[in-house]
C-alpha positions in Angstrom: 15.5 4.5 -21.7 12.0 5.5 -22.7 11.1 9.2 -22.6 8.2 10.4 -20.4 5.6 10.1 -23.1 6.4 6.5 -24.1 6.7 5.1 -20.6 3.9 2.9 -19.3 2.0 4.3 -16.3 3.6 1.8 -14.0 7.1 2.6 -15.2 6.4 6.3 -14.8 5.1 5.9 -11.2 7.8 3.5 -10.1 10.8 5.4 -11.3 11.0 7.1 -7.9 9.5 6.7 -4.5 8.1 10.3 -4.7 4.3 10.9 -4.9 3.0 11.4 -8.5 -0.1 13.4 -9.1 -2.9 12.0 -11.3 -3.2 13.9 -14.6 -6.4 12.9 -16.5 -4.8 14.1 -19.8 -1.8 11.8 -19.4 -2.9 8.8 -17.3 -5.6 6.1 -17.6 -7.3 6.3 -14.2 -7.6 2.5 -13.7 -3.9 1.9 -14.6 -2.8 4.8 -12.5 -4.7 3.5 -9.4 -3.4 0.0 -9.8 0.1 1.4 -10.2 -0.4 3.4 -7.0 -1.5 0.3 -5.1 1.6 -1.5 -6.4 3.8 1.5 -5.3 2.3 1.3 -1.8 3.0 -2.4 -1.6 6.6 -1.8 -2.6 7.0 0.8 0.1 5.6 -1.7 2.6 8.1 -4.3 1.3 11.0 -1.9 1.7 9.8 -1.1 5.2 9.5 -4.8 6.2 13.0 -5.5 4.8 14.5 -2.6 6.7 13.0 -4.1 9.8 15.0 -7.2 9.0 18.2 -5.1 8.8 18.3 -4.9 5.0 18.8 -1.3 3.8 17.7 -1.6 0.2 17.3 1.3 -2.2 14.1 2.1 -4.1 15.2 0.6 -7.4 16.2 -2.7 -5.8 12.9 -2.8 -3.8 10.9 -2.3 -7.0 12.8 -5.1 -8.8 12.6 -7.5 -5.8 8.9 -6.9 -5.2 8.1 -7.3 -8.9 10.0 -10.5 -9.1 8.5 -12.0 -5.9 5.0 -10.6 -5.5 3.7 -9.0 -8.7 2.0 -12.0 -10.2 0.2 -13.0 -7.0 -0.8 -9.4 -6.4 -2.4 -9.0 -9.8 -4.2 -12.4 -9.4 -5.6 -11.2 -6.1 -6.6 -7.9 -7.5 -8.4 -9.3 -10.6 -10.0 -12.7 -9.9 -10.1 -15.2 -12.8 -13.9 -15.2 -12.7 -14.0 -11.6 -13.7 -11.5 -12.1 -16.5 -13.5 -15.1 -17.8 -16.7 -13.0 -17.8 -14.9 -10.1 -19.6 -13.4 -12.4 -22.2 -16.7 -14.1 -22.8 -18.5 -10.8 -23.2 -15.9 -9.1 -25.3 -13.9 -11.9 -27.0 -15.0 -11.1 -30.5 -14.0 -7.4 -30.1 -10.7 -8.5 -28.6 -9.9 -10.9 -31.4 -10.8 -8.3 -34.0 -8.6 -5.8 -32.2 -5.7 -8.2 -32.0 -6.0 -9.0 -35.7 -6.1 -5.3 -36.4 -2.9 -4.5 -34.5 -1.0 -7.6 -35.8 -1.8 -7.6 -39.5 0.3 -5.1 -41.4 
């Protein structure tokens, strides 16, 4: 298990159902906000499933939602047209960055 400092924002936020405060010294605001939206969606998923008579714990709800809904949620949140514009605008910087981090 990763310690608190090496966990991604989403791992940190989803480790429990409890509310987590934003800390500008620790979190990237965009990642934190997206993770909070995901956490809200998982809470809703858990609530809907309980209405169907399924009493699932938080860890199971996280895993089930991530498996069933995460990809579509991210596609909805970040449309392909925005990704294409970003890659077109910053592709050289991105390629340089990838080379930098992958070449020993």
